GUTIRO-357260 format. One record per residue (C-alpha): z, y, x negated; residue in three letters. Coordinates in Angstrom, 2 decimals. Layout:
N
{{Z,Y,X},"ALA"}
...
//
This chain:
366
{{19.74,-14.85,-2.46},"UNK"}
{{18.21,-13.68,-5.73},"UNK"}
{{15.08,-11.52,-5.59},"UNK"}
{{13.07,-10.97,-8.76},"UNK"}
{{11.02,-7.80,-9.24},"UNK"}
{{8.34,-7.96,-11.93},"UNK"}
{{7.34,-4.56,-13.32},"UNK"}
{{10.59,-3.03,-12.13},"UNK"}
{{10.44,0.05,-14.37},"UNK"}
{{7.01,1.27,-13.26},"UNK"}
{{6.57,3.89,-10.54},"UNK"}
{{5.96,1.29,-7.83},"UNK"}
{{8.49,-1.17,-9.24},"UNK"}
{{11.33,1.33,-9.32},"UNK"}
{{10.45,2.56,-5.81},"UNK"}
{{10.51,-1.08,-4.64},"UNK"}
{{13.93,-1.69,-6.20},"UNK"}
{{15.37,1.45,-4.59},"UNK"}
{{13.91,0.48,-1.21},"UNK"}
{{15.28,-3.07,-1.48},"UNK"}
{{18.73,-1.64,-2.16},"UNK"}
{{18.41,0.79,0.75},"UNK"}
{{17.54,-2.13,3.04},"UNK"}
{{20.63,-4.05,1.98},"UNK"}
{{19.06,-6.54,-0.47},"UNK"}
{{21.35,-6.12,-3.46},"UNK"}
{{21.05,-9.33,-5.50},"UNK"}
{{18.16,-8.41,-7.77},"UNK"}
{{16.72,-9.57,-11.08},"UNK"}
{{14.65,-6.77,-12.61},"UNK"}
{{11.99,-7.51,-15.18},"UNK"}
{{9.88,-5.59,-17.68},"UNK"}
{{8.83,-5.63,-21.32},"UNK"}
{{11.29,-3.06,-22.74},"UNK"}
{{14.88,-4.34,-22.92},"UNK"}
{{16.40,-0.98,-23.96},"UNK"}
{{14.62,0.85,-21.17},"UNK"}
{{15.76,-1.88,-18.81},"UNK"}
{{19.40,-1.31,-19.78},"UNK"}
{{19.05,2.40,-19.07},"UNK"}
{{17.42,1.60,-15.74},"UNK"}
{{20.30,-0.73,-14.77},"UNK"}
{{22.89,1.89,-15.70},"UNK"}
{{21.21,4.53,-13.53},"UNK"}
{{20.85,2.14,-10.57},"UNK"}
{{24.48,1.10,-10.85},"UNK"}
{{25.54,4.73,-10.61},"UNK"}
{{23.62,5.00,-7.33},"UNK"}
{{24.51,1.52,-6.02},"UNK"}
{{27.84,0.48,-7.60},"UNK"}
{{28.26,-2.57,-5.31},"UNK"}
{{24.82,-4.01,-6.10},"UNK"}
{{24.45,-7.20,-8.16},"UNK"}
{{21.73,-6.31,-10.64},"UNK"}
{{20.51,-8.03,-13.77},"UNK"}
{{17.76,-7.27,-16.28},"UNK"}
{{15.56,-9.93,-17.86},"UNK"}
{{12.84,-9.07,-20.32},"UNK"}
{{9.51,-10.57,-19.28},"UNK"}
{{6.04,-10.52,-20.79},"UNK"}
{{3.52,-10.43,-17.94},"UNK"}
{{0.82,-11.87,-20.21},"UNK"}
{{2.91,-14.93,-21.12},"UNK"}
{{3.04,-17.75,-18.56},"UNK"}
{{6.21,-19.26,-20.06},"UNK"}
{{7.98,-15.89,-19.98},"UNK"}
{{7.00,-15.41,-16.32},"UNK"}
{{8.18,-18.94,-15.55},"UNK"}
{{11.62,-18.24,-17.07},"UNK"}
{{11.87,-15.01,-15.09},"UNK"}
{{10.94,-16.68,-11.78},"UNK"}
{{13.32,-19.60,-12.23},"UNK"}
{{16.18,-19.34,-9.75},"UNK"}
{{14.59,-16.60,-7.66},"UNK"}
{{14.18,-17.18,-3.94},"UNK"}
{{11.57,-14.42,-3.75},"UNK"}
{{9.40,-13.03,-6.55},"UNK"}
{{7.99,-9.53,-5.97},"UNK"}
{{5.10,-8.40,-8.16},"UNK"}
{{4.81,-4.70,-8.99},"UNK"}
{{3.22,-5.15,-12.44},"UNK"}
{{-0.22,-3.92,-13.27},"UNK"}
{{-3.05,-3.74,-13.57},"UNK"}
{{-2.71,-5.89,-10.46},"UNK"}
{{-6.29,-7.19,-10.55},"UNK"}
{{-5.52,-8.89,-13.87},"UNK"}
{{-1.84,-9.86,-13.63},"UNK"}
{{-1.02,-10.61,-10.00},"UNK"}
{{-2.52,-14.11,-10.04},"UNK"}
{{-0.26,-15.07,-12.93},"UNK"}
{{2.83,-13.81,-11.10},"UNK"}
{{1.80,-15.69,-7.96},"UNK"}
{{1.43,-18.90,-9.96},"UNK"}
{{4.85,-18.41,-11.55},"UNK"}
{{6.38,-17.98,-8.10},"UNK"}
{{4.69,-21.11,-6.76},"UNK"}
{{5.76,-23.16,-9.82},"UNK"}
{{9.36,-22.00,-9.25},"UNK"}
{{9.10,-22.85,-5.51},"UNK"}
{{9.80,-19.21,-4.67},"UNK"}
{{8.33,-17.03,-1.94},"UNK"}
{{5.93,-14.39,-3.28},"UNK"}
{{5.32,-10.76,-2.29},"UNK"}
{{2.61,-8.71,-4.00},"UNK"}
{{2.47,-4.93,-3.66},"UNK"}
{{-1.28,-5.23,-4.34},"UNK"}
{{-3.88,-7.73,-3.16},"UNK"}
{{-3.97,-10.77,-5.44},"UNK"}
{{-7.44,-12.02,-6.30},"UNK"}
{{-7.85,-15.81,-6.02},"UNK"}
{{-4.14,-16.56,-5.42},"UNK"}
{{-2.85,-20.14,-5.66},"UNK"}
{{-1.86,-21.99,-2.51},"UNK"}
{{1.81,-21.51,-1.60},"UNK"}
{{4.09,-24.52,-1.80},"UNK"}
{{5.47,-26.35,1.23},"UNK"}
{{7.61,-24.05,3.34},"UNK"}
{{6.86,-21.10,1.05},"UNK"}
{{5.54,-17.73,2.18},"UNK"}
{{3.07,-15.59,0.23},"UNK"}
{{2.56,-11.98,1.39},"UNK"}
{{-0.32,-10.11,-0.24},"UNK"}
{{-1.38,-6.47,0.05},"UNK"}
{{2.19,-5.35,0.71},"UNK"}
{{1.70,-1.72,-0.34},"UNK"}
{{0.25,1.53,0.91},"UNK"}
{{-3.42,0.47,0.73},"UNK"}
{{-3.82,-2.34,1.49},"UNK"}
{{-0.75,-2.64,3.64},"UNK"}
{{0.44,0.38,5.59},"UNK"}
{{-3.13,1.59,6.18},"UNK"}
{{-3.70,-1.61,8.18},"UNK"}
{{-0.24,-1.94,9.72},"UNK"}
{{-0.17,1.55,11.29},"UNK"}
{{-3.28,1.00,13.49},"UNK"}
{{-1.93,-2.39,14.56},"UNK"}
{{1.39,-0.78,15.53},"UNK"}
{{-0.49,1.82,17.58},"UNK"}
{{-2.57,-0.90,19.27},"UNK"}
{{0.60,-2.75,20.27},"UNK"}
{{2.01,0.34,22.00},"UNK"}
{{0.01,1.45,25.02},"UNK"}
{{-3.16,-0.68,24.98},"UNK"}
{{-4.23,-3.87,26.65},"UNK"}
{{-7.60,-3.62,24.84},"UNK"}
{{-8.83,-1.55,21.88},"UNK"}
{{-12.52,-0.96,21.22},"UNK"}
{{-12.75,1.99,18.75},"UNK"}
{{-10.76,2.99,15.66},"UNK"}
{{-10.99,6.14,13.53},"UNK"}
{{-8.78,6.47,10.44},"UNK"}
{{-8.31,9.25,7.85},"UNK"}
{{-6.31,8.63,4.67},"UNK"}
{{-5.46,11.44,2.27},"UNK"}
{{-2.98,11.79,-0.56},"UNK"}
{{-2.08,14.02,-3.45},"UNK"}
{{-0.25,12.18,-6.21},"UNK"}
{{-0.47,11.37,-9.89},"UNK"}
{{-2.18,8.27,-11.26},"UNK"}
{{-0.56,6.30,-14.04},"UNK"}
{{-3.05,4.61,-16.36},"UNK"}
{{-2.30,1.28,-14.68},"UNK"}
{{-2.78,2.73,-11.19},"UNK"}
{{-6.01,4.41,-12.29},"UNK"}
{{-7.30,1.11,-13.68},"UNK"}
{{-6.51,-0.68,-10.40},"UNK"}
{{-8.10,2.09,-8.34},"UNK"}
{{-11.32,1.98,-10.35},"UNK"}
{{-11.37,-1.82,-10.14},"UNK"}
{{-11.21,-1.59,-6.34},"UNK"}
{{-14.20,0.72,-6.37},"UNK"}
{{-16.33,-1.72,-8.36},"UNK"}
{{-15.28,-5.26,-7.34},"UNK"}
{{-16.91,-5.20,-3.90},"UNK"}
{{-13.65,-5.07,-1.97},"UNK"}
{{-14.57,-1.61,-0.62},"UNK"}
{{-18.08,-0.48,0.36},"UNK"}
{{-18.82,3.27,0.47},"UNK"}
{{-20.52,4.66,3.60},"UNK"}
{{-20.05,1.37,5.51},"UNK"}
{{-18.48,1.08,8.96},"UNK"}
{{-17.66,-1.62,11.52},"UNK"}
{{-20.21,-2.02,14.31},"UNK"}
{{-19.33,-5.43,15.74},"UNK"}
{{-19.56,-6.49,12.10},"UNK"}
{{-20.01,-4.83,8.71},"UNK"}
{{-22.66,-2.12,8.94},"UNK"}
{{-23.79,-0.83,5.50},"UNK"}
{{-24.66,2.86,5.08},"UNK"}
{{-23.71,3.61,8.67},"UNK"}
{{-21.96,6.89,7.82},"UNK"}
{{-22.47,9.84,5.48},"UNK"}
{{-20.19,11.78,3.16},"UNK"}
{{-19.07,15.07,4.72},"UNK"}
{{-18.45,18.13,2.58},"UNK"}
{{-16.36,21.16,3.51},"UNK"}
{{-14.99,19.44,6.61},"UNK"}
{{-11.89,20.60,8.46},"UNK"}
{{-9.40,18.13,9.90},"UNK"}
{{-6.04,18.44,11.67},"UNK"}
{{-3.07,18.12,9.30},"UNK"}
{{-5.22,18.86,6.24},"UNK"}
{{-5.21,22.37,4.87},"UNK"}
{{-8.53,24.03,4.07},"UNK"}
{{-11.95,22.47,3.63},"UNK"}
{{-11.97,18.86,2.40},"UNK"}
{{-14.48,16.14,1.59},"UNK"}
{{-14.53,13.09,3.85},"UNK"}
{{-15.72,9.85,2.24},"UNK"}
{{-16.46,6.86,4.53},"UNK"}
{{-15.69,3.31,3.38},"UNK"}
{{-15.07,-0.17,4.71},"UNK"}
{{-12.79,-2.54,2.81},"UNK"}
{{-11.57,-6.10,3.36},"UNK"}
{{-8.43,-4.87,5.10},"UNK"}
{{-10.54,-2.89,7.59},"UNK"}
{{-12.67,-5.96,8.32},"UNK"}
{{-9.59,-8.11,8.92},"UNK"}
{{-8.10,-5.48,11.20},"UNK"}
{{-11.36,-5.06,13.15},"UNK"}
{{-11.45,-8.80,13.85},"UNK"}
{{-7.74,-8.95,14.71},"UNK"}
{{-8.01,-6.07,17.21},"UNK"}
{{-11.42,-7.12,18.54},"UNK"}
{{-12.99,-3.75,17.66},"UNK"}
{{-16.52,-2.84,18.63},"UNK"}
{{-16.51,0.23,16.36},"UNK"}
{{-14.37,1.20,13.40},"UNK"}
{{-14.66,3.95,10.82},"UNK"}
{{-12.39,4.69,7.90},"UNK"}
{{-12.41,7.80,5.72},"UNK"}
{{-10.78,8.92,2.49},"UNK"}
{{-9.94,12.62,2.61},"UNK"}
{{-10.04,14.55,-0.66},"UNK"}
{{-9.97,18.19,-1.64},"UNK"}
{{-12.57,19.59,-4.02},"UNK"}
{{-10.66,19.17,-7.24},"UNK"}
{{-10.45,17.38,-10.56},"UNK"}
{{-9.87,13.90,-9.09},"UNK"}
{{-13.04,14.02,-7.02},"UNK"}
{{-15.05,15.10,-10.06},"UNK"}
{{-13.49,12.37,-12.18},"UNK"}
{{-14.37,9.73,-9.57},"UNK"}
{{-17.96,10.95,-9.32},"UNK"}
{{-18.30,10.61,-13.12},"UNK"}
{{-16.41,7.30,-13.48},"UNK"}
{{-19.39,4.97,-12.87},"UNK"}
{{-21.06,6.00,-16.12},"UNK"}
{{-17.97,5.75,-18.33},"UNK"}
{{-16.11,2.89,-20.03},"UNK"}
{{-13.16,1.76,-17.92},"UNK"}
{{-10.47,2.94,-20.35},"UNK"}
{{-12.03,6.40,-20.63},"UNK"}
{{-12.54,6.68,-16.86},"UNK"}
{{-8.91,5.67,-16.22},"UNK"}
{{-7.63,8.24,-18.70},"UNK"}
{{-9.77,10.99,-17.15},"UNK"}
{{-8.62,10.03,-13.65},"UNK"}
{{-4.98,10.20,-14.74},"UNK"}
{{-5.44,13.63,-16.30},"UNK"}
{{-7.37,14.87,-13.25},"UNK"}
{{-4.61,13.76,-10.88},"UNK"}
{{-1.99,15.65,-12.89},"UNK"}
{{-4.12,18.79,-12.80},"UNK"}
{{-4.61,18.54,-9.03},"UNK"}
{{-0.92,17.86,-8.46},"UNK"}
{{-0.01,20.92,-10.53},"UNK"}
{{3.74,20.44,-10.19},"UNK"}
{{3.59,20.13,-6.40},"UNK"}
{{5.38,17.39,-4.51},"UNK"}
{{3.22,14.30,-3.87},"UNK"}
{{2.42,13.31,-0.30},"UNK"}
{{0.43,10.89,1.84},"UNK"}
{{-1.17,11.67,5.21},"UNK"}
{{-2.50,9.00,7.55},"UNK"}
{{-4.28,9.86,10.81},"UNK"}
{{-5.35,7.08,13.18},"UNK"}
{{-7.03,7.32,16.59},"UNK"}
{{-7.59,4.35,18.88},"UNK"}
{{-9.69,4.31,22.05},"UNK"}
{{-9.40,1.52,24.56},"UNK"}
{{-7.92,0.56,27.92},"UNK"}
{{-4.50,0.12,29.47},"UNK"}
{{-4.62,-2.10,32.54},"UNK"}
{{-8.24,-1.17,33.16},"UNK"}
{{-7.81,2.59,32.65},"UNK"}
{{-9.37,4.32,29.58},"UNK"}
{{-6.84,5.67,27.09},"UNK"}
{{-6.89,7.42,23.72},"UNK"}
{{-3.85,7.50,21.42},"UNK"}
{{-3.41,9.02,17.96},"UNK"}
{{-0.71,8.80,15.31},"UNK"}
{{0.14,10.98,12.31},"UNK"}
{{2.17,9.52,9.45},"UNK"}
{{3.34,11.72,6.59},"UNK"}
{{4.81,10.06,3.52},"UNK"}
{{6.55,10.99,0.29},"UNK"}
{{3.82,9.66,-2.02},"UNK"}
{{1.92,6.58,-3.12},"UNK"}
{{4.71,4.91,-5.11},"UNK"}
{{7.38,5.60,-2.48},"UNK"}
{{5.36,4.14,0.39},"UNK"}
{{4.03,1.22,-1.65},"UNK"}
{{7.54,0.35,-2.81},"UNK"}
{{8.93,0.68,0.71},"UNK"}
{{6.23,-1.63,2.10},"UNK"}
{{6.89,-4.21,-0.61},"UNK"}
{{10.61,-4.06,0.16},"UNK"}
{{10.08,-4.31,3.93},"UNK"}
{{7.80,-7.30,3.39},"UNK"}
{{10.45,-8.93,1.23},"UNK"}
{{13.08,-8.38,3.92},"UNK"}
{{10.81,-10.07,6.49},"UNK"}
{{10.47,-13.05,4.14},"UNK"}
{{14.21,-13.24,3.50},"UNK"}
{{14.98,-13.14,7.23},"UNK"}
{{12.44,-15.85,8.03},"UNK"}
{{10.41,-13.55,10.26},"UNK"}
{{7.11,-14.83,8.87},"UNK"}
{{5.53,-18.28,9.02},"UNK"}
{{4.99,-20.30,5.87},"UNK"}
{{1.60,-19.92,4.22},"UNK"}
{{-0.52,-17.15,2.71},"UNK"}
{{-0.79,-13.87,4.62},"UNK"}
{{-1.77,-10.24,4.28},"UNK"}
{{1.05,-7.84,5.08},"UNK"}
{{-0.96,-5.69,7.51},"UNK"}
{{-1.80,-8.70,9.67},"UNK"}
{{1.53,-10.55,9.74},"UNK"}
{{4.50,-8.17,9.43},"UNK"}
{{6.32,-7.23,12.66},"UNK"}
{{4.79,-3.77,13.04},"UNK"}
{{7.49,-1.85,14.92},"UNK"}
{{10.33,-3.36,12.90},"UNK"}
{{8.53,-2.66,9.63},"UNK"}
{{7.97,1.01,10.49},"UNK"}
{{11.66,1.35,11.39},"UNK"}
{{12.56,-0.14,8.01},"UNK"}
{{10.19,2.20,6.20},"UNK"}
{{11.92,5.14,7.84},"UNK"}
{{15.27,3.83,6.61},"UNK"}
{{14.01,4.09,3.02},"UNK"}
{{13.02,7.78,3.50},"UNK"}
{{9.46,6.98,2.38},"UNK"}
{{8.17,8.24,5.75},"UNK"}
{{8.70,11.95,6.35},"UNK"}
{{6.91,12.33,9.68},"UNK"}
{{5.70,9.97,12.41},"UNK"}
{{4.10,11.55,15.48},"UNK"}
{{2.24,9.76,18.28},"UNK"}
{{0.30,11.47,21.10},"UNK"}
{{-1.82,10.29,24.03},"UNK"}
{{-4.73,12.46,22.91},"UNK"}
{{-7.53,12.42,20.28},"UNK"}
{{-6.80,13.30,16.64},"UNK"}
{{-8.21,16.81,17.16},"UNK"}
{{-5.17,17.67,19.29},"UNK"}
{{-2.66,16.98,16.53},"UNK"}
{{-1.07,20.20,15.34},"UNK"}
{{-1.38,21.33,11.74},"UNK"}
{{1.42,19.80,9.67},"UNK"}
{{2.79,21.96,6.88},"UNK"}
{{4.65,19.02,5.33},"UNK"}
{{2.13,16.87,3.51},"UNK"}
{{-1.04,18.90,3.88},"UNK"}
{{-3.91,18.91,1.43},"UNK"}
//
């Protein structure tokens, strides 16, 4: 079964390819614009995975005919090209025209309808994706009913220009509303930004920024939540300043500043992701609170691992035909086990207590 990966030389694309290989999917067609760079990429991958069946095909993401040629013969087309808000719809269309399944590491805007018997998995990355899957996994282990969710999401990593463009697009296209929460429905301006806060598993004082996005709304409905609150956790650094200034700048300039700011904040340190989730509910009529800590190797590693795990679910016919979001449809426990096999997850701790009882984690702290 041939799997095509569009944007295979980018940070997310390469992480996806490596995760696919780690999960045993070794018949891959890799695509990007630069043929010479693609040859070097193939040579390096073959040194790591000598038994893999890999091919490179140059593809222009802006050219529908080039995408069509790339998709032809693929059983699954995986999109890792960016900026996703502009290109993902074209990749989805190429997959549908080729009668292939489609997996998108980002969330495709206005995707086409999948063909008969075909599966389309959107939001198969870190956010959206794992940030929705982890609470669902927790809800499936130890609850008969969930009524309250609290989630904290922090990372330290570099932004490429493409990733910065996509991040800024998500902040302006209405898919995420600052200060909003779920109160039996979307509740605008329900929460406030907190400065100099202290949280378990985050080192030092941080800023906590509330938001509600489409993934959170879908999850709230799926779990039947009465209350839900989601927070981005950021240290006082260059990225936070760049984001605060971005609204008054042209997109290209804001993306460049965000990229530079992320490199300054990273400062040669290893990237990481920290996810904290607390659920309150009932187990057979008795009140229960459970919390989970997930520490990851970085944005690209976790996004690529989620895209690969989603692809494996498609290949193994674990998902129904039709269009789905990864966080709502993937088998949660099996997906987390697969993520751990890729080494993208460094820590996964679950306790029957509130978040405040989680011990400070040195690995992956802000």
